[in-house]
MMTF fields as JSON, N, C-alpha, C and O atoms, coordinates in Angstrom:
{
  "mmtfVersion": "1.0.0",
  "mmtfProducer": "UNKNOWN",
  "numBonds": 283,
  "numAtoms": 284,
  "numGroups": 71,
  "numChains": 1,
  "numModels": 1,
  "chainsPerModel": [1],
  "groupsPerChain": [71],
  "chainIdList": ["A"],
  "bondAtomList": [4, 2, 8, 6, 12, 10, 16, 14, 20, 18, 24, 22, 28, 26, 32, 30, 36, 34, 40, 38, 44, 42, 48, 46, 52, 50, 56, 54, 60, 58, 64, 62, 68, 66, 72, 70, 76, 74, 80, 78, 84, 82, 88, 86, 92, 90, 96, 94, 100, 98, 104, 102, 108, 106, 112, 110, 116, 114, 120, 118, 124, 122, 128, 126, 132, 130, 136, 134, 140, 138, 144, 142, 148, 146, 152, 150, 156, 154, 160, 158, 164, 162, 168, 166, 172, 170, 176, 174, 180, 178, 184, 182, 188, 186, 192, 190, 196, 194, 200, 198, 204, 202, 208, 206, 212, 210, 216, 214, 220, 218, 224, 222, 228, 226, 232, 230, 236, 234, 240, 238, 244, 242, 248, 246, 252, 250, 256, 254, 260, 258, 264, 262, 268, 266, 272, 270, 276, 274, 280, 278],
  "bondOrderList": [1, 1, 1, 1, 1, 1, 1, 1, 1, 1, 1, 1, 1, 1, 1, 1, 1, 1, 1, 1, 1, 1, 1, 1, 1, 1, 1, 1, 1, 1, 1, 1, 1, 1, 1, 1, 1, 1, 1, 1, 1, 1, 1, 1, 1, 1, 1, 1, 1, 1, 1, 1, 1, 1, 1, 1, 1, 1, 1, 1, 1, 1, 1, 1, 1, 1, 1, 1, 1, 1],
  "groupList": [{"groupName": "MET", "atomNameList": ["N", "CA", "C", "O"], "elementList": ["N", "C", "C", "O"], "formalChargeList": [0, 0, 0, 0], "bondAtomList": [1, 0, 2, 1, 3, 2], "bondOrderList": [1, 1, 2], "singleLetterCode": "M", "chemCompType": "L-PEPTIDE LINKING"}, {"groupName": "GLY", "atomNameList": ["N", "CA", "C", "O"], "elementList": ["N", "C", "C", "O"], "formalChargeList": [0, 0, 0, 0], "bondAtomList": [1, 0, 2, 1, 3, 2], "bondOrderList": [1, 1, 2], "singleLetterCode": "G", "chemCompType": "PEPTIDE LINKING"}, {"groupName": "ASP", "atomNameList": ["N", "CA", "C", "O"], "elementList": ["N", "C", "C", "O"], "formalChargeList": [0, 0, 0, 0], "bondAtomList": [1, 0, 2, 1, 3, 2], "bondOrderList": [1, 1, 2], "singleLetterCode": "D", "chemCompType": "L-PEPTIDE LINKING"}, {"groupName": "TYR", "atomNameList": ["N", "CA", "C", "O"], "elementList": ["N", "C", "C", "O"], "formalChargeList": [0, 0, 0, 0], "bondAtomList": [1, 0, 2, 1, 3, 2], "bondOrderList": [1, 1, 2], "singleLetterCode": "Y", "chemCompType": "L-PEPTIDE LINKING"}, {"groupName": "PHE", "atomNameList": ["N", "CA", "C", "O"], "elementList": ["N", "C", "C", "O"], "formalChargeList": [0, 0, 0, 0], "bondAtomList": [1, 0, 2, 1, 3, 2], "bondOrderList": [1, 1, 2], "singleLetterCode": "F", "chemCompType": "L-PEPTIDE LINKING"}, {"groupName": "ALA", "atomNameList": ["N", "CA", "C", "O"], "elementList": ["N", "C", "C", "O"], "formalChargeList": [0, 0, 0, 0], "bondAtomList": [1, 0, 2, 1, 3, 2], "bondOrderList": [1, 1, 2], "singleLetterCode": "A", "chemCompType": "L-PEPTIDE LINKING"}, {"groupName": "LEU", "atomNameList": ["N", "CA", "C", "O"], "elementList": ["N", "C", "C", "O"], "formalChargeList": [0, 0, 0, 0], "bondAtomList": [1, 0, 2, 1, 3, 2], "bondOrderList": [1, 1, 2], "singleLetterCode": "L", "chemCompType": "L-PEPTIDE LINKING"}, {"groupName": "GLN", "atomNameList": ["N", "CA", "C", "O"], "elementList": ["N", "C", "C", "O"], "formalChargeList": [0, 0, 0, 0], "bondAtomList": [1, 0, 2, 1, 3, 2], "bondOrderList": [1, 1, 2], "singleLetterCode": "Q", "chemCompType": "L-PEPTIDE LINKING"}, {"groupName": "VAL", "atomNameList": ["N", "CA", "C", "O"], "elementList": ["N", "C", "C", "O"], "formalChargeList": [0, 0, 0, 0], "bondAtomList": [1, 0, 2, 1, 3, 2], "bondOrderList": [1, 1, 2], "singleLetterCode": "V", "chemCompType": "L-PEPTIDE LINKING"}, {"groupName": "SER", "atomNameList": ["N", "CA", "C", "O"], "elementList": ["N", "C", "C", "O"], "formalChargeList": [0, 0, 0, 0], "bondAtomList": [1, 0, 2, 1, 3, 2], "bondOrderList": [1, 1, 2], "singleLetterCode": "S", "chemCompType": "L-PEPTIDE LINKING"}, {"groupName": "ARG", "atomNameList": ["N", "CA", "C", "O"], "elementList": ["N", "C", "C", "O"], "formalChargeList": [0, 0, 0, 0], "bondAtomList": [1, 0, 2, 1, 3, 2], "bondOrderList": [1, 1, 2], "singleLetterCode": "R", "chemCompType": "L-PEPTIDE LINKING"}, {"groupName": "GLU", "atomNameList": ["N", "CA", "C", "O"], "elementList": ["N", "C", "C", "O"], "formalChargeList": [0, 0, 0, 0], "bondAtomList": [1, 0, 2, 1, 3, 2], "bondOrderList": [1, 1, 2], "singleLetterCode": "E", "chemCompType": "L-PEPTIDE LINKING"}, {"groupName": "THR", "atomNameList": ["N", "CA", "C", "O"], "elementList": ["N", "C", "C", "O"], "formalChargeList": [0, 0, 0, 0], "bondAtomList": [1, 0, 2, 1, 3, 2], "bondOrderList": [1, 1, 2], "singleLetterCode": "T", "chemCompType": "L-PEPTIDE LINKING"}, {"groupName": "ILE", "atomNameList": ["N", "CA", "C", "O"], "elementList": ["N", "C", "C", "O"], "formalChargeList": [0, 0, 0, 0], "bondAtomList": [1, 0, 2, 1, 3, 2], "bondOrderList": [1, 1, 2], "singleLetterCode": "I", "chemCompType": "L-PEPTIDE LINKING"}, {"groupName": "CYS", "atomNameList": ["N", "CA", "C", "O"], "elementList": ["N", "C", "C", "O"], "formalChargeList": [0, 0, 0, 0], "bondAtomList": [1, 0, 2, 1, 3, 2], "bondOrderList": [1, 1, 2], "singleLetterCode": "C", "chemCompType": "L-PEPTIDE LINKING"}],
  "groupTypeList": [0, 1, 2, 3, 4, 2, 5, 5, 5, 6, 1, 7, 8, 6, 6, 8, 9, 6, 5, 1, 1, 8, 1, 6, 8, 5, 6, 3, 5, 4, 1, 6, 10, 5, 6, 5, 5, 1, 7, 11, 11, 1, 10, 10, 1, 5, 12, 6, 6, 9, 13, 8, 14, 4, 5, 8, 8, 8, 5, 1, 13, 5, 6, 1, 6, 3, 12, 0, 6, 13, 5],
  "groupIdList": [1, 2, 3, 4, 5, 6, 7, 8, 9, 10, 11, 12, 13, 14, 15, 16, 17, 18, 19, 20, 21, 22, 23, 24, 25, 26, 27, 28, 29, 30, 31, 32, 33, 34, 35, 36, 37, 38, 39, 40, 41, 42, 43, 44, 45, 46, 47, 48, 49, 50, 51, 52, 53, 54, 55, 56, 57, 58, 59, 60, 61, 62, 63, 64, 65, 66, 67, 68, 69, 70, 71],
  "secStructList": [7, 6, 6, 6, 7, 7, 2, 2, 2, 2, 2, 2, 2, 2, 2, 2, 2, 2, 2, 2, 2, 2, 2, 2, 2, 2, 2, 2, 2, 2, 2, 2, 2, 2, 2, 2, 2, 2, 2, 2, 2, 7, 7, 6, 6, 2, 2, 2, 2, 2, 2, 2, 2, 2, 2, 2, 2, 2, 2, 2, 2, 2, 2, 2, 2, 2, 2, 2, 2, 6, 7],
  "xCoordList": [-8.95, -8.967, -8.996, -9.392, -8.725, -8.639, -9.642, -9.613, -10.722, -12.087, -12.912, -13.892, -12.507, -12.992, -12.355, -13.011, -11.121, -10.655, -9.584, -9.051, -9.129, -8.085, -7.092, -7.25, -5.807, -4.745, -3.996, -3.333, -4.107, -3.294, -4.261, -3.796, -5.846, -6.319, -6.416, -6.478, -6.427, -6.338, -5.099, -5.04, -3.802, -2.782, -2.81, -2.057, -3.392, -3.726, -4.247, -3.792, -5.452, -6.381, -5.536, -5.428, -5.001, -4.321, -2.996, -2.886, -2.14, -1.206, -1.954, -1.423, -3.19, -3.589, -4.053, -3.741, -4.906, -5.637, -4.426, -4.495, -3.4, -2.269, -1.557, -1.406, -1.087, -0.61, -1.415, -0.924, -2.813, -3.97, -4.203, -4.386, -4.086, -4.051, -3.201, -3.591, -2.075, -0.462, -0.557, -0.46, -0.711, -0.097, -1.364, -1.127, -2.425, -3.467, -3.021, -3.079, -2.679, -2.275, -0.968, -0.931, 0.014, 1.126, 0.922, 1.43, 0.24, -0.242, -0.564, 0.082, -2.063, -2.319, -1.658, -1.967, -0.541, 0.53, 1.224, 1.557, 1.645, 2.657, 1.987, 2.629, 0.422, -0.167, -0.115, 0.205, -0.472, -0.387, 0.836, 0.94, 1.837, 3.048, 3.462, 4.13, 2.983, 3.147, 1.962, 2.061, 1.057, 0.335, 0.671, 0.646, 1.305, 2.025, 3.273, 3.603, 3.926, 5.269, 4.496, 4.866, 3.697, 2.859, 2.405, 2.753, 1.786, 1.272, 2.514, 2.736, 3.362, 4.511, 5.527, 6.143, 5.75, 6.911, 6.433, 7.219, 4.826, 4.058, 4.407, 4.159, 4.964, 5.013, 3.747, 3.027, 3.391, 2.081, 2.28, 1.296, 3.599, 3.643, 3.234, 2.54, 3.824, 3.561, 2.086, 1.592, 1.495, -0.32, -0.975, -1.981, -0.283, -1.048, -0.593, -1.406, 0.426, 0.939, -0.058, -0.307, -0.39, -1.351, -2.403, -2.841, -3.031, -4.501, -4.379, -5.446, -3.425, -3.279, -3.297, -3.984, -2.679, -2.345, -3.843, -4.32, -4.605, -5.838, -6.834, -7.514, -6.819, -7.595, -7.335, -8.113, -6.343, -5.959, -6.479, -7.042, -6.443, -6.696, -8.283, -8.717, -9.134, -10.265, -10.813, -11.96, -10.144, -10.498, -10.285, -10.861, -9.281, -8.831, -10.135, -10.74, -10.496, -11.534, -13.043, -13.884, -12.943, -14.43, -14.354, -15.354, -13.32, -12.851, -13.025, -13.656, -12.743, -12.753, -14.153, -14.555, -14.955, -16.592, -17.299, -18.452, -16.914, -17.752, -17.404, -18.379, -16.336, -15.795, -16.376, -16.657, -16.596, -17.431, -19.076, -19.781, -19.378, -21.108, -21.657, -22.697, -21.054, -21.585, -20.809, -21.362, -19.873, -19.178, -19.357, -18.875],
  "yCoordList": [22.92, 21.635, 22.17, 21.363, 23.223, 23.689, 24.069, 24.102, 24.409, 24.571, 23.585, 23.861, 22.335, 21.112, 20.697, 19.959, 21.03, 20.228, 21.117, 21.895, 21.203, 21.738, 20.951, 20.345, 20.929, 20.045, 20.261, 19.37, 20.977, 21.43, 20.829, 20.343, 20.897, 20.543, 18.83, 18.132, 18.235, 16.775, 16.346, 15.362, 17.354, 16.677, 16.724, 15.888, 17.381, 17.613, 16.592, 16.09, 16.211, 14.9, 13.689, 12.868, 13.67, 12.433, 12.165, 11.112, 13.238, 12.854, 12.966, 12.395, 13.695, 13.334, 11.988, 11.352, 11.314, 10.26, 9.483, 8.622, 9.303, 8.467, 8.227, 7.119, 9.485, 9.489, 8.86, 7.916, 9.36, 8.926, 7.113, 6.406, 6.846, 5.464, 4.707, 3.881, 4.815, 4.349, 4.589, 3.618, 5.618, 5.757, 5.072, 4.73, 4.984, 4.1, 2.633, 1.782, 2.401, 0.884, 0.547, -0.416, 1.34, 1.152, 1.285, 0.417, 2.235, 2.375, 0.984, 0.197, 0.732, -0.6, -1.972, -2.82, -2.096, -2.834, -2.929, -4.044, -1.716, -1.422, -2.009, -2.696, -1.608, -2.116, -3.559, -4.299, -4.02, -5.688, -6.217, -7.137, -5.312, -6.035, -5.773, -6.558, -4.657, -4.101, -5.452, -6.053, -5.373, -6.713, -7.539, -7.974, -8.326, -9.649, -9.803, -10.749, -8.313, -8.363, -8.339, -9.127, -7.666, -7.529, -8.905, -9.229, -9.57, -11.127, -11.868, -12.372, -11.892, -12.934, -12.716, -13.7, -11.6, -11.103, -10.471, -9.996, -10.185, -9.886, -8.524, -8.073, -7.881, -6.474, -5.505, -5.524, -4.846, -4.26, -2.912, -2.179, -2.288, -1.307, -1.29, -0.424, -2.542, -2.805, -2.931, -2.637, -3.5, -3.516, -2.5, -2.406, -1.504, -0.174, 0.615, 1.449, 0.486, 0.848, 0.31, 1.057, -0.687, -1.209, -0.56, 0.253, -0.612, 0.233, 1.386, 1.957, 2.118, 3.722, 3.593, 4.412, 2.721, 2.613, 2.145, 2.756, 1.035, 0.94, 2.178, 2.647, 2.52, 3.936, 4.867, 4.986, 5.274, 6.312, 5.8, 6.691, 4.73, 3.921, 4.151, 4.62, 3.777, 3.544, 5.547, 5.905, 6.142, 7.732, 8.279, 9.31, 7.472, 8.158, 7.918, 8.767, 6.342, 5.815, 6.77, 6.989, 7.164, 7.973, 9.298, 10.008, 9.718, 10.968, 10.789, 11.746, 10.059, 9.697, 9.619, 10.209, 8.902, 8.499, 9.59, 9.655, 10.747, 12.007, 12.738, 13.134, 13.113, 13.725, 13.62, 14.563, 11.99, 11.57, 11.855, 12.156, 11.678, 11.455, 12.954, 13.456, 13.477, 14.945, 16.002, 17.015, 16.014, 17.512, 17.974, 19.056],
  "zCoordList": [-31.609, -30.675, -29.437, -28.596, -29.026, -28.011, -27.079, -25.849, -28.068, -27.42, -26.845, -26.153, -27.14, -26.679, -25.514, -24.779, -25.146, -24.169, -23.463, -24.254, -22.174, -21.949, -21.382, -20.322, -22.215, -21.94, -20.469, -19.939, -20.156, -18.649, -17.532, -16.501, -17.831, -16.687, -16.946, -15.934, -18.143, -18.202, -17.542, -16.805, -17.92, -17.343, -15.675, -15.176, -14.92, -13.841, -13.163, -12.135, -13.901, -13.367, -13.402, -12.492, -14.446, -14.709, -13.52, -12.892, -13.392, -12.238, -10.797, -9.844, -10.599, -9.238, -9.156, -8.149, -10.249, -9.9, -10.105, -9.228, -10.736, -10.908, -9.631, -9.117, -9.109, -7.658, -6.593, -5.974, -6.267, -5.699, -5.484, -4.493, -6.943, -7.28, -6.707, -5.882, -6.979, -6.718, -5.266, -4.516, -4.844, -3.25, -2.188, -1.029, -2.702, -1.733, -2.049, -1.161, -3.019, -3.502, -2.661, -1.895, -2.844, -1.918, -0.658, 0.052, -0.078, 1.689, 1.991, 2.683, 1.136, 1.439, 1.577, 2.414, 0.479, 0.832, 1.799, 2.202, 2.46, 3.329, 4.688, 5.482, 4.889, 6.23, 6.084, 7.014, 4.76, 4.974, 5.68, 6.492, 5.107, 5.317, 6.934, 7.607, 7.337, 8.886, 9.936, 11.006, 8.934, 9.8, 10.053, 11.204, 8.702, 8.98, 10.013, 10.728, 9.789, 10.689, 12.127, 12.998, 12.309, 13.781, 14.335, 15.471, 13.719, 14.126, 14.477, 15.578, 13.367, 13.382, 14.472, 14.881, 14.951, 16.17, 17.035, 17.854, 17.221, 18.238, 18.607, 19.725, 17.71, 17.742, 17.932, 16.934, 18.734, 18.714, 18.196, 18.296, 17.527, 17.041, 15.67, 15.137, 15.021, 13.771, 13.274, 12.186, 14.493, 14.457, 14.206, 13.503, 14.92, 15.231, 13.899, 13.5, 13.264, 12.271, 10.85, 9.904, 10.924, 9.674, 10.147, 9.334, 11.245, 11.071, 11.056, 10.83, 11.217, 10.439, 9.097, 8.486, 8.448, 7.033, 6.497, 5.541, 7.125, 6.624, 6.807, 5.894, 7.798, 8.216, 6.662, 5.715, 6.794, 5.783, 4.425, 3.79, 3.878, 2.814, 2.606, 1.554, 3.71, 3.751, 3.893, 3.623, 4.171, 4.28, 2.923, 2.576, 1.946, 0.642, -0.207, -0.861, -0.034, -0.685, -0.639, -1.51, 0.671, 0.812, 0.594, 0.71, 0.3, -0.131, -1.693, -2.14, -2.474, -3.76, -4.137, -5.14, -3.371, -3.859, -3.268, -3.697, -2.167, -2.086, -3.063, -3.703, -3.479, -4.589, -5.87, -6.61, -6.164, -7.421, -7.461, -8.425, -6.257, -6.352, -5.605, -6.03, -4.718, -4.328, -4.546, -4.976, -4.391, -4.77, -6.029, -6.364]
}
């Protein structure tokens, strides 16, 4: 059975995809919360933080698409 798949590589792929998926969703949720706090209280820092969070999420999505389609 070891000739057909590599369990260590499968574990690495599972761990990285789980961390990336959960991490991006958590970062998106944090960005939404910061955006809401920035609009409610008029704090510019929270709005800037939300923009940074959303930019990182978009970059993560772009990196994932690049890796799947081109690399």
